[in-house]
DSSP file (Angstrom, degrees, kcal/mol; ACC not computed):
  #  RESIDUE AA STRUCTURE BP1 BP2  ACC     N-H-->O    O-->H-N    N-H-->O    O-->H-N    TCO  KAPPA ALPHA  PHI   PSI    X-CA   Y-CA   Z-CA
    1    1 A M              0   0    0      0, 0.0     2,-0.1     0, 0.0    87,-0.1   0.000 360.0 360.0 360.0 135.9    0.0    0.0    0.0
    2    2 A S    >>  -     0   0    0      1,-0.1     3,-0.8    85,-0.1     4,-0.7  -0.462 360.0-131.2 -69.8 142.2    1.3    3.4   -0.8
    3    3 A T  T 34 S+     0   0    0      1,-0.2     3,-0.4     2,-0.2    -1,-0.1   0.782 108.2  59.4 -66.1 -24.1    1.9    5.7    2.2
    4    4 A E  T 34 S+     0   0    0      1,-0.2    -1,-0.2     3,-0.0    -2,-0.0   0.770 101.3  54.1 -73.5 -25.0    0.0    8.4    0.4
    5    5 A A  T <4 S+     0   0    0     -3,-0.8     2,-0.3     2,-0.1    -1,-0.2   0.653  93.4  85.6 -84.6 -16.0   -3.2    6.2    0.2
    6    6 A K  S  < S-     0   0    0     -4,-0.7     2,-0.6    -3,-0.4     0, 0.0  -0.616  78.2-125.9 -89.2 144.1   -3.3    5.5    3.9
    7    7 A A        -     0   0    0     -2,-0.3     2,-0.3     4,-0.0    98,-0.1  -0.799  31.6-158.9 -87.3 123.6   -5.0    7.8    6.4
    8    8 A Y        -     0   0    0     -2,-0.6    96,-0.1    96,-0.1    95,-0.1  -0.685  28.2-118.5-103.7 156.7   -2.6    8.6    9.2
    9    9 A K  S    S+     0   0    0     93,-0.4     2,-0.6    -2,-0.3    95,-0.2   0.887 109.5  43.4 -57.8 -41.8   -3.2    9.8   12.7
   10   10 A V  S    S+     0   0    0     93,-2.6     2,-0.4     2,-0.0    -1,-0.2  -0.942  76.7 170.0-108.6 119.2   -1.3   13.0   11.9
   11   11 A T        +     0   0    0     -2,-0.6     2,-0.3    -4,-0.1    94,-0.1  -0.959   6.4 177.0-128.3 147.8   -2.1   14.5    8.6
   12   12 A R        -     0   0    0     -2,-0.4     2,-0.1    92,-0.2    -2,-0.0  -0.973  32.0-107.6-142.9 156.4   -1.1   17.9    7.1
   13   13 A S     >  -     0   0    0     -2,-0.3     4,-2.5     1,-0.1     5,-0.2  -0.390  39.8-106.3 -74.6 163.8   -1.6   19.7    3.8
   14   14 A E  H  > S+     0   0    0      1,-0.2     4,-2.5     2,-0.2     5,-0.2   0.889 123.8  53.5 -59.0 -38.5    1.4   20.0    1.5
   15   15 A A  H  > S+     0   0    0      2,-0.2     4,-1.7     1,-0.2    -1,-0.2   0.895 108.7  48.8 -63.5 -39.7    1.6   23.7    2.5
   16   16 A E  H  > S+     0   0    0      2,-0.2     4,-2.2     1,-0.2    -2,-0.2   0.902 110.8  50.3 -66.9 -40.4    1.6   22.8    6.2
   17   17 A W  H  X S+     0   0    0     -4,-2.5     4,-2.8     1,-0.2    -2,-0.2   0.927 110.2  50.2 -61.9 -43.6    4.4   20.3    5.6
   18   18 A R  H  < S+     0   0    0     -4,-2.5    -1,-0.2     1,-0.2    -2,-0.2   0.842 112.2  47.4 -65.0 -33.2    6.4   22.9    3.8
   19   19 A E  H  < S+     0   0    0     -4,-1.7    -1,-0.2    -5,-0.2    -2,-0.2   0.867 116.6  43.4 -73.5 -36.8    5.9   25.4    6.6
   20   20 A L  H  < S+     0   0    0     -4,-2.2     2,-0.2    -5,-0.1    -2,-0.2   0.887 110.9  56.1 -75.4 -42.1    6.9   22.9    9.3
   21   21 A L  S  < S-     0   0    0     -4,-2.8    34,-0.0    -5,-0.2     0, 0.0  -0.600  82.5-115.9 -98.8 151.9    9.9   21.2    7.7
   22   22 A T     >  -     0   0    0     -2,-0.2     4,-2.9     1,-0.1     5,-0.2  -0.365  41.2-102.0 -69.7 163.5   13.1   22.7    6.3
   23   23 A P  H  > S+     0   0    0      0, 0.0     4,-2.3     0, 0.0     5,-0.1   0.893 125.5  48.9 -56.3 -39.2   13.6   22.3    2.6
   24   24 A E  H  > S+     0   0    0      2,-0.2     4,-2.0     1,-0.2     5,-0.2   0.920 111.7  48.3 -67.1 -42.8   16.0   19.3    3.2
   25   25 A Q  H  > S+     0   0    0      2,-0.2     4,-3.5     1,-0.2     5,-0.4   0.919 111.6  50.3 -61.6 -42.9   13.6   17.7    5.6
   26   26 A Y  H  X>S+     0   0    0     -4,-2.9     4,-2.3     1,-0.2     5,-1.5   0.931 108.7  51.7 -61.4 -45.5   10.8   18.1    3.1
   27   27 A A  H  <5S+     0   0    0     -4,-2.3     6,-1.7    -5,-0.2    -1,-0.2   0.885 120.3  34.9 -59.1 -39.7   12.9   16.6    0.3
   28   28 A V  H  X5S+     0   0    0     -4,-2.0     4,-0.6     4,-0.2     5,-0.2   0.953 125.3  36.6 -78.2 -53.1   13.7   13.5    2.5
   29   29 A M  H  <5S+     0   0    0     -4,-3.5    78,-2.6    -5,-0.2    -3,-0.2   0.815 131.0  23.6 -78.6 -32.7   10.5   13.1    4.4
   30   30 A R  T  <5S+     0   0    0     -4,-2.3    -3,-0.2    -5,-0.4    -1,-0.2   0.737 129.7  39.9-105.3 -28.5    7.8   14.0    1.9
   31   31 A D  T  4<S-     0   0    0     -5,-1.5    -2,-0.2    -4,-0.2    -3,-0.1   0.271 106.6-117.5-104.9  10.4    9.6   13.4   -1.4
   32   32 A H     <  +     0   0    0     -4,-0.6    -4,-0.2    -6,-0.2    -3,-0.2   0.845  61.1 153.2  60.9  38.5   11.4   10.2   -0.3
   33   33 A G        -     0   0    0     -6,-1.7     2,-0.4    -5,-0.2    -1,-0.1  -0.119  39.1-125.9 -85.0-173.5   14.8   11.6   -0.7
   34   34 A T        -     0   0    0     -2,-0.0     2,-0.1     3,-0.0    75,-0.1  -0.999  15.3-129.6-138.9 132.9   18.1   10.8    1.0
   35   35 A E        -     0   0    0     -2,-0.4     3,-0.1     1,-0.1     5,-0.1  -0.395  42.8 -86.7 -74.3 159.6   20.5   13.1    2.8
   36   36 A R    >   -     0   0    0      1,-0.1     3,-1.7    -2,-0.1     4,-0.2  -0.432  54.3-100.2 -62.8 137.3   24.2   13.1    2.0
   37   37 A P  T 3  S+     0   0    0      0, 0.0    36,-0.2     0, 0.0    35,-0.1  -0.335 106.0  14.9 -60.4 140.5   26.0   10.4    4.1
   38   38 A G  T 3  S+     0   0    0     34,-3.4    35,-0.1    -3,-0.1    34,-0.1   0.528  95.2 111.4  76.8   6.8   27.8   11.8    7.1
   39   39 A S    <   +     0   0    0     -3,-1.7     2,-0.4    33,-0.3    34,-0.1   0.540  55.9  79.1 -92.4  -7.1   26.0   15.2    6.9
   40   40 A C    >   -     0   0    0     32,-0.4     3,-1.7    -4,-0.2     4,-0.3  -0.866  67.6-143.5-112.0 135.2   23.9   15.0   10.0
   41   41 A A  G >  S+     0   0    0     -2,-0.4     3,-1.3     1,-0.3     4,-0.2   0.758  97.8  71.1 -61.7 -25.5   25.0   15.6   13.6
   42   42 A L  G >  S+     0   0    0      1,-0.3     3,-0.9     2,-0.2    -1,-0.3   0.672  78.2  79.6 -68.4 -14.0   22.7   12.8   14.9
   43   43 A L  G <  S+     0   0    0     -3,-1.7    -1,-0.3     1,-0.2    32,-0.2   0.878 102.7  34.2 -57.5 -37.9   25.1   10.3   13.2
   44   44 A V  G <  S+     0   0    0     -3,-1.3     2,-0.3    -4,-0.3    -1,-0.2   0.285  85.5 129.6-102.9   9.1   27.5   10.7   16.2
   45   45 A E    <   +     0   0    0     -3,-0.9    -3,-0.0    -4,-0.2    -4,-0.0  -0.514  19.6 160.4 -68.2 122.9   24.8   11.2   18.9
   46   46 A K        +     0   0    0     -2,-0.3    -1,-0.2     2,-0.1     3,-0.1   0.400  30.5 114.1-125.1  -1.7   25.5    8.8   21.8
   47   47 A R  S    S-     0   0    0      1,-0.1     2,-0.1    87,-0.0    16,-0.0  -0.338  78.8 -93.4 -69.5 153.8   23.6   10.3   24.8
   48   48 A P  S    S+     0   0    0      0, 0.0    87,-1.8     0, 0.0     2,-0.3  -0.439  78.3  96.8 -62.0 139.5   20.7    8.3   26.3
   49   49 A G  E     -A  134   0A   0     85,-0.3    14,-3.1    86,-0.2     2,-0.4  -0.993  66.9 -74.1 167.3-168.4   17.5    9.5   24.7
   50   50 A V  E     -AB 133  62A   0     83,-2.4    83,-3.0    -2,-0.3     2,-0.6  -0.950  24.4-143.6-124.2 138.1   14.8    9.0   22.1
   51   51 A F  E     -AB 132  61A   0     10,-3.3     9,-2.8    -2,-0.4    10,-2.2  -0.917  28.4-170.4-101.0 119.5   14.9    9.7   18.4
   52   52 A A  E     -AB 131  59A   0     79,-3.4    79,-2.7    -2,-0.6     7,-0.3  -0.756  31.8 -93.1-112.4 155.8   11.5   11.0   17.3
   53   53 A C  E  >  -A  130   0A   0      5,-2.8     4,-2.5    -2,-0.3     3,-0.4  -0.494  28.0-144.3 -63.7 128.3   10.0   11.7   13.9
   54   54 A A  T  4 S+     0   0    0     75,-2.8    -1,-0.2    -2,-0.2    76,-0.1   0.643  96.4  58.0 -70.8 -14.0   10.7   15.3   12.9
   55   55 A G  T  4 S+     0   0    0     74,-0.4    -1,-0.2     3,-0.1    75,-0.1   0.790 128.9   2.3 -86.2 -29.8    7.3   15.4   11.2
   56   56 A C  T  4 S-     0   0    0     -3,-0.4    -2,-0.2     2,-0.2    -1,-0.1   0.504  90.0-116.8-137.0 -11.4    5.0   14.5   14.1
   57   57 A G     <  +     0   0    0     -4,-2.5     2,-0.2     1,-0.3    -3,-0.1   0.441  60.7 146.3  87.5  -1.2    7.2   14.1   17.3
   58   58 A E        -     0   0    0     -6,-0.1    -5,-2.8    -5,-0.1    -1,-0.3  -0.493  56.7-110.1 -71.7 137.8    6.4   10.4   17.8
   59   59 A A  E     +B   52   0A   0     -7,-0.3    -7,-0.3    -2,-0.2     3,-0.1  -0.508  43.9 166.5 -65.3 128.0    9.2    8.4   19.3
   60   60 A V  E     +     0   0A   0     -9,-2.8    20,-2.6     1,-0.4     2,-0.3   0.660  61.4  22.5-116.7 -27.9   10.5    6.0   16.6
   61   61 A F  E     -B   51   0A   0    -10,-2.2   -10,-3.3    18,-0.2    -1,-0.4  -0.998  65.9-135.2-143.0 139.7   13.8    4.7   18.0
   62   62 A D  E >   -B   50   0A   0     16,-0.4     3,-1.9    -2,-0.3   -12,-0.2  -0.743  25.0-126.9 -86.8 138.9   15.3    4.4   21.4
   63   63 A G  G >  S+     0   0    0    -14,-3.1     3,-1.4    -2,-0.4   -13,-0.1   0.720 103.7  71.9 -59.2 -22.0   19.0    5.5   21.7
   64   64 A R  G 3  S+     0   0    0    -15,-0.3    -1,-0.3     1,-0.3   -14,-0.1   0.691  96.7  49.9 -69.2 -17.2   19.9    2.2   23.2
   65   65 A V  G <  S+     0   0    0     -3,-1.9    12,-1.7    13,-0.1     2,-0.3   0.282  85.6 111.3-104.5  10.4   19.5    0.4   19.9
   66   66 A K  E <   +C   76   0B   0     -3,-1.4     2,-0.3    10,-0.2    10,-0.3  -0.615  43.2 173.3 -81.7 142.7   21.6    2.9   17.9
   67   67 A F  E     -C   75   0B   0      8,-2.6     8,-0.8    -2,-0.3     2,-0.7  -0.965  38.4-101.8-145.9 162.4   24.9    1.6   16.5
   68   68 A E        +     0   0    0     -2,-0.3   -24,-0.0     1,-0.2     8,-0.0  -0.780  36.5 171.0 -88.5 114.5   27.7    2.7   14.2
   69   69 A S        -     0   0    0     -2,-0.7    -1,-0.2     4,-0.4    55,-0.0   0.588  43.2-125.6 -99.2 -13.4   27.2    1.0   10.9
   70   70 A G  S    S+     0   0    0      3,-0.1    -2,-0.1     1,-0.0     0, 0.0   0.593  81.9 110.5  78.6  10.1   29.9    2.9    9.0
   71   71 A T  S    S-     0   0    0      2,-0.3    -3,-0.0   -33,-0.0    53,-0.0   0.699  89.0-112.0 -90.6 -21.2   27.4    3.9    6.3
   72   72 A G  S    S+     0   0    0      1,-0.4   -34,-3.4   -35,-0.1   -32,-0.4   0.467  88.2  89.3  99.6   2.9   27.1    7.6    7.1
   73   73 A W  S    S-     0   0    0    -36,-0.2    -4,-0.4   -35,-0.1    -1,-0.4  -0.961  89.8 -92.4-128.9 149.2   23.6    7.5    8.4
   74   74 A P        -     0   0    0      0, 0.0    51,-2.7     0, 0.0     2,-0.4  -0.383  48.5-159.4 -57.2 134.6   22.2    6.9   11.9
   75   75 A S  E     +CD  67 124B   0     -8,-0.8    -8,-2.6    49,-0.2     2,-0.3  -0.951  15.0 179.3-126.2 142.6   21.5    3.1   12.3
   76   76 A F  E     -CD  66 123B   0     47,-1.5    47,-3.4    -2,-0.4   -10,-0.2  -0.943  25.0-145.3-136.4 153.4   19.3    1.2   14.7
   77   77 A N  S    S+     0   0    0    -12,-1.7    44,-0.3    -2,-0.3   -11,-0.1   0.611  83.7  12.5-100.7 -10.3   18.5   -2.5   15.1
   78   78 A T        -     0   0    0    -13,-0.2   -16,-0.4   -16,-0.2    -1,-0.3  -0.936  69.5-132.8-160.4 140.5   14.9   -2.2   16.2
   79   79 A P        -     0   0    0      0, 0.0   -18,-0.2     0, 0.0     2,-0.1  -0.399  43.9 -81.4 -85.0 167.2   12.2    0.6   16.2
   80   80 A V  S >  S-     0   0    0    -20,-2.6     3,-2.5     1,-0.1     4,-0.5  -0.485  70.3 -84.9 -59.6 136.9    9.9    1.5   19.0
   81   81 A E  T 3  S-     0   0    0      1,-0.3    -1,-0.1    -2,-0.1   -20,-0.0  -0.230 110.4  -0.7 -54.7 125.8    7.0   -1.1   18.8
   82   82 A G  T 3  S+     0   0    0      2,-0.2    -1,-0.3    -3,-0.1    -2,-0.1   0.466 101.7 111.2  77.6   2.4    4.4    0.1   16.4
   83   83 A A  S <  S+     0   0    0     -3,-2.5    19,-2.7   -23,-0.2    20,-0.5   0.747  73.3  37.7 -84.3 -24.2    6.2    3.3   15.5
   84   84 A V  E     -E  101   0B   0     -4,-0.5     2,-0.3    17,-0.3    17,-0.2  -0.890  59.5-162.5-127.4 158.3    7.3    2.5   11.9
   85   85 A E  E     -E  100   0B   0     15,-2.7    15,-2.7    -2,-0.3     2,-0.3  -0.885  14.3-140.9-128.6 162.9    5.8    0.8    8.9
   86   86 A T  E     +E   99   0B   0     -2,-0.3     2,-0.3    13,-0.2    13,-0.2  -0.927  15.7 179.5-128.3 153.1    7.5   -0.6    5.8
   87   87 A T  E     -E   98   0B   0     11,-1.5    11,-2.7    -2,-0.3     2,-0.4  -0.937  39.7 -92.7-140.6 163.1    6.7   -0.7    2.1
   88   88 A S  E     -E   97   0B   0     -2,-0.3     2,-0.6     9,-0.2     9,-0.2  -0.667  35.1-159.1 -80.2 130.7    8.5   -2.0   -0.9
   89   89 A D  E     +E   96   0B   0      7,-3.3     7,-2.8    -2,-0.4     5,-0.0  -0.954  17.1 173.4-114.9 113.9   10.7    0.6   -2.6
   90   90 A R    >   +     0   0    0     -2,-0.6     3,-0.6     5,-0.2     5,-0.1   0.061  36.1 127.4-108.2  22.6   11.5   -0.2   -6.3
   91   91 A S  G >   +     0   0    0      1,-0.2     3,-1.4     2,-0.1    -2,-0.1  -0.348  62.6  26.3 -76.8 161.6   13.2    3.1   -7.1
   92   92 A F  G 3  S-     0   0    0      1,-0.3    -1,-0.2    -2,-0.1     3,-0.1   0.750 128.6 -69.1  59.2  28.6   16.7    3.4   -8.7
   93   93 A G  G <  S+     0   0    0     -3,-0.6     2,-0.3     1,-0.2    -1,-0.3   0.703 112.7  90.6  69.8  20.8   16.4    0.0  -10.3
   94   94 A M  S <  S-     0   0    0     -3,-1.4     2,-0.6    -4,-0.0    -1,-0.2  -0.926  73.3-118.6-140.5 166.4   16.6   -2.0   -7.0
   95   95 A V        +     0   0    0     -2,-0.3     2,-0.3    -5,-0.1    -5,-0.2  -0.941  41.0 158.8-110.8 120.9   14.2   -3.4   -4.4
   96   96 A R  E     -E   89   0B   0     -7,-2.8    -7,-3.3    -2,-0.6     2,-0.7  -0.854  42.9-110.9-131.2 167.8   14.6   -2.1   -0.9
   97   97 A T  E     -EF  88 111B   0     14,-0.6    14,-2.2    -2,-0.3    -9,-0.2  -0.911  32.6-148.2-105.4 112.8   12.3   -1.9    2.1
   98   98 A E  E     -EF  87 110B   0    -11,-2.7   -11,-1.5    -2,-0.7     2,-0.5  -0.540   4.4-148.4 -79.2 142.2   11.3    1.7    2.9
   99   99 A V  E     +EF  86 109B   0     10,-2.9     9,-2.9    -2,-0.2    10,-1.6  -0.949  22.2 171.3-111.4 129.0   10.7    2.7    6.5
  100  100 A H  E     -EF  85 107B   0    -15,-2.7   -15,-2.7    -2,-0.5     7,-0.2  -0.954  40.8 -89.8-135.4 158.2    8.2    5.4    7.3
  101  101 A C  E  >  -E   84   0B   0      5,-2.5     4,-1.9    -2,-0.3   -17,-0.3  -0.445  26.0-148.0 -66.3 130.1    6.6    6.8   10.4
  102  102 A A  T  4 S+     0   0    0    -19,-2.7   -93,-0.4    -2,-0.2   -18,-0.2   0.678  95.4  50.8 -72.7 -17.2    3.4    4.9   11.4
  103  103 A T  T  4 S+     0   0    0    -20,-0.5   -93,-2.6   -95,-0.1   -94,-0.2   0.853 130.9   7.6 -90.0 -38.5    1.9    8.1   12.8
  104  104 A C  T  4 S-     0   0    0    -95,-0.2    -2,-0.2   -96,-0.1   -92,-0.2   0.492  91.1-121.1-124.7  -6.1    2.3   10.6    9.9
  105  105 A G     <  +     0   0    0     -4,-1.9    -3,-0.1     1,-0.2  -102,-0.1   0.484  54.1 156.8  81.9   2.0    3.6    8.5    7.0
  106  106 A S        -     0   0    0     -6,-0.1    -5,-2.5     1,-0.1     2,-0.3  -0.353  48.8-109.9 -66.0 139.9    6.9   10.5    6.6
  107  107 A H  E     +F  100   0B   0    -78,-2.6    -7,-0.2    -7,-0.2    -1,-0.1  -0.525  40.1 170.7 -67.6 129.4    9.8    8.7    4.9
  108  108 A L  E     -     0   0B   0     -9,-2.9    18,-2.9     1,-0.3     2,-0.3   0.739  49.9 -84.9-109.4 -37.9   12.5    7.9    7.4
  109  109 A G  E     -FG  99 125B   0    -10,-1.6   -10,-2.9    16,-0.2    -1,-0.3  -0.930  51.6 -62.8 165.6-143.0   14.9    5.7    5.5
  110  110 A H  E     -FG  98 124B   0     14,-2.2    14,-2.7    -2,-0.3     2,-0.4  -0.927  29.7-133.9-138.7 160.9   15.3    2.0    4.7
  111  111 A V  E     -FG  97 123B   0    -14,-2.2   -14,-0.6    -2,-0.3    12,-0.2  -0.968  20.9-171.0-120.6 137.8   15.9   -1.3    6.6
  112  112 A F  E     - G   0 122B   0     10,-2.0    10,-2.6    -2,-0.4     2,-0.4  -0.908  30.5-124.2-127.6 152.2   18.4   -3.9    5.5
  113  113 A P  S    S+     0   0    0      0, 0.0     8,-0.2     0, 0.0    10,-0.0  -0.103  90.5  86.0 -88.0  37.8   19.1   -7.5    6.7
  114  114 A D        +     0   0    0     -2,-0.4     7,-0.2     8,-0.1     6,-0.1  -0.024  61.1 117.0-126.8  31.5   22.7   -6.9    7.6
  115  115 A G        -     0   0    0      5,-2.1     7,-0.2    -3,-0.4   -38,-0.1  -0.304  66.7 -86.1 -93.2 179.1   22.5   -5.5   11.1
  116  116 A P     >  -     0   0    0      0, 0.0     4,-2.5     0, 0.0     3,-0.5  -0.282  62.1 -52.1 -79.1 166.6   23.9   -6.8   14.4
  117  117 A P  T  4 S+     0   0    0      0, 0.0   -40,-0.0     0, 0.0     0, 0.0  -0.340 106.6  41.7 -62.0 156.6   22.2   -9.3   16.8
  118  118 A P  T  4 S+     0   0    0      0, 0.0    -3,-0.0     0, 0.0     0, 0.0  -0.989 134.0  16.1 -88.7 -14.3   19.6   -9.7   18.2
  119  119 A T  T  4 S-     0   0    0     -3,-0.5     3,-0.1     2,-0.2    -4,-0.1   0.790  80.2-141.1 -90.0 -27.2   17.5   -8.7   15.2
  120  120 A G     <  +     0   0    0     -4,-2.5    -5,-2.1     1,-0.3     2,-0.3   0.583  62.8 123.6  74.6   8.8   20.0   -8.8   12.3
  121  121 A L        -     0   0    0     -5,-0.5     2,-0.5   -44,-0.3    -1,-0.3  -0.756  49.9-158.3-106.1 150.8   18.4   -5.7   11.0
  122  122 A R  E     - G   0 112B   0    -10,-2.6   -10,-2.0    -2,-0.3     2,-1.0  -0.911   5.1-160.6-127.3 103.1   19.9   -2.3   10.2
  123  123 A Y  E     -DG  76 111B   0    -47,-3.4   -47,-1.5    -2,-0.5     2,-0.9  -0.755  11.7-161.0 -81.4 105.5   17.4    0.5   10.1
  124  124 A C  E     -DG  75 110B   0    -14,-2.7   -14,-2.2    -2,-1.0     2,-0.4  -0.811  17.8-174.0 -94.7 104.8   19.4    3.1    8.1
  125  125 A I  E     - G   0 109B   0    -51,-2.7     2,-0.4    -2,-0.9   -16,-0.2  -0.838  29.3-117.8-115.8 136.2   17.6    6.4    8.9
  126  126 A N    >   -     0   0    0    -18,-2.9     3,-1.5    -2,-0.4     4,-0.2  -0.553  21.4-144.1 -67.5 123.5   18.0    9.9    7.5
  127  127 A G  G >  S+     0   0    0     -2,-0.4     3,-1.8     1,-0.3    -1,-0.2   0.830  97.3  61.8 -60.6 -33.6   19.1   12.1   10.4
  128  128 A V  G 3  S+     0   0    0      1,-0.3    -1,-0.3  -104,-0.1   -99,-0.1   0.694  96.6  61.2 -68.4 -15.5   17.1   15.1    9.2
  129  129 A A  G <  S+     0   0    0     -3,-1.5   -75,-2.8   -21,-0.2   -74,-0.4   0.475 101.4  70.3 -84.7  -2.3   14.0   13.0    9.6
  130  130 A L  E <   -A   53   0A   0     -3,-1.8     2,-0.4   -77,-0.2   -77,-0.2  -0.864  59.9-158.6-120.1 149.4   14.7   12.7   13.3
  131  131 A D  E     -A   52   0A   0    -79,-2.7   -79,-3.4    -2,-0.3     2,-0.5  -0.983  22.8-139.1-115.5 136.1   14.6   14.9   16.4
  132  132 A F  E     -A   51   0A   0     -2,-0.4   -81,-0.2   -81,-0.2   -83,-0.0  -0.841  15.1-170.6-100.1 130.9   16.7   13.8   19.3
  133  133 A R  E     -A   50   0A   0    -83,-3.0   -83,-2.4    -2,-0.5    -2,-0.0  -0.932  15.8-146.2-119.6 105.2   15.3   14.1   22.9
  134  134 A P  E      A   49   0A   0      0, 0.0   -85,-0.3     0, 0.0   -87,-0.0  -0.331 360.0 360.0 -66.7 152.1   17.9   13.4   25.6
  135  135 A V              0   0    0    -87,-1.8   -86,-0.2    -2,-0.0   -88,-0.0   0.356 360.0 360.0-117.8 360.0   16.7   11.8   28.8
């Protein structure tokens, strides 16, 4: 199912999204773009805390499951339960699994089956799609 076809708990008009998000956030979160690797300060964030969707504020990843993948994007091995959904992404001539916020539908990144135990998953997330809240 396309994320655009689903009704989300948090919905906004395109004008509201453009007012809320920076141009880079909009390109990533609403147009399914990707930030440049290594360009986000959250890549090196190591304090205890919660990573929330920049579009709606819902917690999507706990800082305890963040790890250094060497890819240039913040990586996590499991999301907050029920916080993200996935769809098949067939762009750029390949098949990937897209990760989006379950509350507002914003594109967050992709998930790959090459992460560490216990899940073996690597949620490769655009830092501009996240807000960090230290605890």
